[in-house]
N, C-alpha and C positions, 0 to 999 in steps of 0.2 A: 146750779146755784152758785158755784164758785166764780164762773164767768160773769154772772149778773152782779155779784158782790163787787167784783173788780171794776165793772163798768160804772156802778153807782159811786164807787170811790173816785174814779176818774172824773165823773160828772160833778162831784162835789168840788174837786180841785179846780176844774175848769170854771165853775161858777165863781169861786173866790177870785181867780185871775180876771174873770170878766168884770166883776164889780170893781176891783182895784184899778182896772184900765179905763174906767168911765171918766170922761173929762168933765171937770166941774165947769159950769157956765154954759153948757150946751142947752139948747132950747128943748129940753126933754126932762121929764120929771124922774127923780131917782126911784128905783123899785123898792128901796128899803130892804126889809128882811123877808119879803114875800118869796123871792127866788130861793133863798136859803131854806125857807119852810118847805117849798116844793121838793127841792133836792133831798132834804132831810126826810120828807115823807116817802120818797122813792127808796131811800136807804133803809128806813124803818120797815117798809113793806118787804124789802128783799130779805131782811133778817127774819121777819115773821113768816114769809113763805118757806124759808129754809127749815124753820121749826115745825111747820105743819106738813111738810112734804111727806115725811115718813108715815103719817097717819091717814093720808089721802088714799082712797080706793080708786076713784075715777081721775086719773092723772090728766087726761086731755081736757076735761071740764075745768079742772083746777088751773091748767095753763091758759085756757081761754079767758078766764076771769082775770088772771094776772095781766095778760096782754091788753085787755080792754081798759083796765085801770091805768096801765102804763100809757096807753094812747091818750087818755084824758089828761093825765099829769104832764105829759110831754107837750100837749097842745097848750095847756095853761102856762108851762115854762116858756114856750115860744111867744105867747101873748105878752108875758111880762118882760121879755127881752128884745122886743122890737118887731114882732110879727115876721114879715118877709125879710127883715134885716137881721133876724136872730142868728147867732152863731150855732144854735143847736138844731137847725133844720135837718142836719144829717142824721139825727136820732130817729127820724121816721124810717130811714133806710135800715138802720140797725133793728128796729122793731119788726120790719117786714122779714128780714133774714131770720130773726128769732122765731117768727111765726112759721117760716118754712121748715126750720129744724124741728119744732115741737109739733106743729099741726100739719105738716106736709105741704104739698103744692096748693091745695085748696085754701088752707089757712093763710098762706102767703098772699094770694090774690085777694082774699077777704080783707086783710089788713092793709094791702096796697090801696084798695078802694076807700076804706074808712080813713086812712091817712090823707088821701086826697080830699075827702070831705072835711077833715080837720083843717087842712091848709086853706081850703076854700072859705071855711068859716073865718079864719084869721084875715084873709085878704079882703073878703067882702065887708067885714066889720071895719077894716081900715079905710076901704074905699068910701063907705058911708059915714066915716068919722064917728064911729060909735064908742071908741075907746078913750076919747080925750078926757072924759070926766072920771075915768078910773085912776085912782091914785097910785095903784101898784103897777101900772103899765107905763113902760118907757115909750114915749110917743114916737112912732116911726114917721118916716117921710111920707107925704101924701102920695098915693098911688093912683095912676090913671086906669081907666077901664081896659085899654089895650094891654097895659102892663099886667093887669090881673089875669087876662086871658093867656098872655104869653107865659107867665109864671106857672099857672096851672097846667098848661100844656107841657112845659119843660119838666116840671117836677112830677106831674102825673105820668109822663112817659118813663121817667127814670124809676118811679115807684113800680110800675108794672114790668119794666125790663128787669129790675132787681128781683121782683117776685118770680118772674119766669126763669131767670138764671138760677136763683137760689133753689127754686122748686126742682128744676132739672138736676142741679147738683145734688140735692138731697135724695132724689130718686136714684141717681147713680151711686151715691154713698150707701143707700139702703140695699141696692142690688149687690154692690161690692161686699157689704157687711154680711149679706146672706151667703154669698160665695165663700167668704172667709170663715163664717161660722160652720158651713157645711164641710169645708176643708179641715177645719179644726176638729170637727166631730169625727171625720174620717181618720185624721191623725191620732186622735184620742182612742178611737176604736182599734186602730192598728197597733198602737202602743199597748192597749189593754190585751189584745190577742197575743202580742209578743210576750208580754209579761206573764199571761196565763200559761203560754207554752213553756216558758222557762220555769215557772213555779210548779207546773204539773209534769214536767219532763221526768220520765221514769229512769233517768240516768243522772249521775252526778255532774254538775256543771260548775266550773270555777273560772273566774277571770282574774288575771294578774296584770300589773303594769309591766313596762318593758324591763324593769329590774327584777321581776319575779315576785314582787310583793302582792299578797292576796288582796283583791278588791271586793270579791263577791262569791258567795256560795248559795246555790239554790237549795230549797228545803230537802230534797232527796240527798244532796251531797252533805248537808249538815247532819242529817240523820245517820248517814252512812259513816261519817267521821265521829259520831258520838256526841252531837250537839255542841261542837266547839265554837260555833259562831255566836257572838262577834269577837270572841277572845283571839281568834287567829287573824282578824282583819289587820292588814298592814305588815304581817309577818311574812318571811320568805317561805316559799312553797316547800323548801327542803326542811324547814322546821316542822311543818305538818306531816311531811312524808320523809322522815330521816333516812329511809332505806332506798330512796330514789337516787341512783348513782349518776344518772345522766342529767345534763343541764337542759333547760327548756329549748335552747337553740338547737341542741342535738336531737331533741324529741321532735321538733318541727320538721327536721330533715329526715326523720325515720318514717317509713311507710307502714311498718308493722306496729301492732299494739304492744305496749310495754307493760309487763306484769310486775307489780310492786307489792311486797308484803306490807301489811299495816296492822299495828296492834291498837285496837280500840279500847281505851281505858274505861269507858263508861260501863261496859259489860265484860271487860277482861277477855275479849275475843280476838283471835288472830284471823284476819281475813286477807284475801288476795284481791288487789285492785288491778283492773286493766285500764291503762291510760292511753289516750290519743290526744295530741296537742296540735293546734293550728294557730296561725298568726291572727291577731285581732287588729283590725284597721279602722281608722276614724272615717268621717264622711269625705275627707280629702284624699283618702287612700293611703295615708301615712301610717306607719306602724305605731300602734299605741299600747300594745300588750300582747298577752297570750290567752287563748281560749282552751281550757283543759276539760275534756270529757272523760269520765271514768265510771266504771261499773264494778259491782261486787261479783267477782268470778268464783267465789267459794262454792255457791250452789252448782254452778256449771261444772266446776272441777269434780264435785261429788258425783254429779250425773255421769261425767266421763269415766270416773273411777268405777262406778257401778256398771257402766256399759262394758268396760274392759273386764271386770270381774265376771259379768254374765257371759261374756264371750269365752272366757276361760272355762266357765262352768259348762257351757254348751259342749266344748271340746272334751271336757272330762266326762260328761254324761255319755258321750258316744263310746268312750273306751271303758266305761264302768262295767258294762255287761261282759265284755271280753275279759277284763281283769277278774271278775267274779268266776268266770268259767276256767280261765287259764291258770289262775293262782289258787283260788279257794279250794277247788276239788283236789289238786295235788297236795295242798297244805293239809286238808282233812285226812288224806291217805297217809301222809307223813306223820301226822299227830297220832293216828290210830296205830300205825306200825310201831311207833316209839312206845305207845302204851302197852302193846302186846309184848314187846321185847322186855319192857320193865317188869312185867308180871313173872318172868322166868326166875328160877331159883339159883341158877349157876352164873349169875352176873356179879362181877367184882364190884367192890365199893366205888372205885374210881369210875368204872363204866356207868354205874347207876347215877353217879353225880353228873356225868356228862349228859346222860339221858334226861335228867331233871332240868338241866340248863336248856336242852333242845326243846323239851316240852314247854318250858316257860317262854322261850323265844317264839315258838310257833303260836302260842296263845297271844303273845304281843302282836305278832304279824296278823293274826286273825282279827284282833281288836282294831289294829290300824286299818285293815281292809274294810271292816265294818264301818268305822268312822268315815272312810273315804266314800263308801257307797251311800251312806246317809247324807253326806254332803253333796255328792255329785248327782244323785238321783233321789232327792228328798220326796217323801210322800206328801200329798196335799194336806194342808191343815184342816182338821175336822173340829171346828170351833163349837164350844158349848160354854154355858155360863158356869163359872167356878168361883168358889171362895178360895182365894189364893193361899190362905194360911195353911190349909190341909196339904196342898200340893208342895209348898215350901218345906213344911215340917217333915214330910215323907222323904224328900231328897236330903234334908239335913240329917235325918236319922240314919239313912244309908251311908252318908259320908262319915259320920262319927263311928260307924262300925268298921270302916275300912282300916286295916292294920297300918297302912302307909301314913295315916293322918291322925294317929293316936295323940300326938303332941299338939293338936290344934283344938281350940275352944271356939264354939259358935255362940255369938250373942245375937238374939233375935228380938226385933221390935216390929211386929206385924199387926196392923189394924185388924180387929176381929171380923168386921163386916166388909172387908175389902174385896170387891167382886169385879170381874171383867170377863169378856168373852175371848177365850183362848183354846188352843188345842192342849189338853191337859198333859199328854205325853210329851209333846214338844216343849211345853213350858218347863216340865221337870228336867228335860234334857238340857235346857238352858241353865237352870239352877245348878244341876250337877256339874256341867262343864265349867261354870264359873267357880264353884267350890273347889273342884280339882285344880284349876289354874291357880287359885289363891293358896291352897294347901301346898302345892309344889313350889310356889314362889317363896314360901317361908321356911322351907327345909334347909338345913337339918334341925334348926332350933325350934321350929313351930311358932305358934302365936295365936292371936285372936282374929276371928273373922266375924264381921258384922253383917247381918241381913236385915234391911229395913224396907218395909213395904207400906206405902200409904196411898190413899185414894186421892186423886186430883180431880179438879172440876171437869176435866175432859178425858180422864183415863186413870191409869195406875202407874206409879213410879216404884221401881225395884232398884234398891241401892245395895250393892255387895262390895264391901271394903275389907282390906286386910292390912297387916302391919309389915308387909313385905316392902321391897325397894321400889315398887311401882313400875310403870312403863315409861322409859325415857322419852323425851320429846322427839328425839331423832327416830325412834322406832314406831311412833304412833301412826304414822301415815301408812305403814306396812303391816301392822299387827293383825289385821283381818284378812290378809292375803293367804290363800291356801298354801300349806307347807312352809309357811314362814314362822319360825319359832326362835325364841331367845334362850330356850332350854337346850341342854346338851342332848337329851334323848326325847325331846318333844316332837310330836307328829306335825305340829303346825296346822291342825284342823279344828282344835277345840273352839277357839274364838271365831274361826270362820263359820263353823256350824251355828254358833250363837248369833252371829250377824245375819246369817241366812234365815234363821227362824224368826228373828225379830223383824226382818224386812217382810217376811210372809204375813206377819200380823200388822203391817203398816206402822210399825213402831220405830223407835230411834234409840241410838246408843251414844253416850258421851262420856268422856273421861272425867273423873272426879278426884280431886286432891284436897286433903286437909293436912294439918300439921303432922299428925302421926298416922293417918289413915289414907289409903289410896285404893282406887278401884274403878268400877264402872257404874254408871246410872243408866238403867233401861226404862224406856217408857212404852207402855202398851195403851193405845187409844181405846176409848169406850165405844162400844157398838150396841145397837139395840138387840135384845135377845129374841131370837126366832126359834119357836118350837118345831 
């Protein structure tokens, strides 16, 4: 419609120039305002077509009506401006080209034929002098029969040649358009696949410019970093990863994966990221930035730690039986012998005191050996459905009767109907070990211990806190290792046994810190009860 409006405007201007260039005194009648009315009608119809175009359903029929009206108006315009002498005869060619564009090759030949009919109508009327009495017609020169035939032959040939060429050109354009559309669809599909791959990638992907300023984070990377996009856009990568000591140039040259600690503020979690960096190049092969791939290695490190721990446990299990035989039997004999000696009446006070120390130390060794055997060769968990309040209260009562922890006060907050499937004995062992660990941490002054048990939607949470100094950050990665203890006379097996039992119940342990309370949160998942 824009091209048609432009053509109508040019036609109007040409008509004005045509009228102004008419020579007064020629033997021809002036056309008056008729030509302007014709061009104005074409201009008006163009605007009307533009308004109706969006409401038309059958576009080809609508175009056919337009072109037919244009053919009539153009024929009248040429009649008014001198028939075969009209300067607007070229408009027939434009009409044929327009028909080829809108109605394809068949439409072009159709209007080539009817344009020839229109031209023949003009020439034959002039030949028989039918237009001399029409006031709006500028009288053309008289035309001979041979000239009529020659003009029709020349213009007819040109009409059909233009129809043929424009039709072929339109067909080629249509074929090219189909190829381009198909290629564009392929490109769009390829871009969509690439976008889906990037957005669905189960690894963090980051792109930066050559200066190291962040340009893009995929959803996995954004989630891994705590939802920092788009706040980090345009910032240096070292602002996002402040503990990244190497530059991107150095990372590109490194073949090994680089491990970078990262503190995620959204959930206050410390994670370990594994980074690999490659150069990003544009379509010309020029360096345009860096491509950074990274993953959360925290679960992998936990699995590796569990594997190392299990490997240790396998070795310990192999020597557990030997230790029970080689140490416990002589230890029992030694303890019995001391007991018999102590029953004598002729033992001095100092000797009796030494025997009491020996008896106490053998008891401690026996307890240590028992802890070791329970840890190295644990019995399989025999799970049953328990209300945890009774199990916790029993362990709490035993703890409060222990002379070592008389200065400790237990504060209990346990849901009445909190149930889960656990091994009752092992669960009480967990509670006891945690209570002992908390009580020892607060010696010699003592303090309060909190036990909180609540039912979660997918299991049970056990929170055991105390007023002790807590576990330093530097010790937390080793605290569950066998024989690792921060206490002077600790065995280093209490928390290892706790971790082992919780793992057998498919549970989890995490550190918990408040302003005045510190300790551990244990989670035991819910399981269907099987009788």
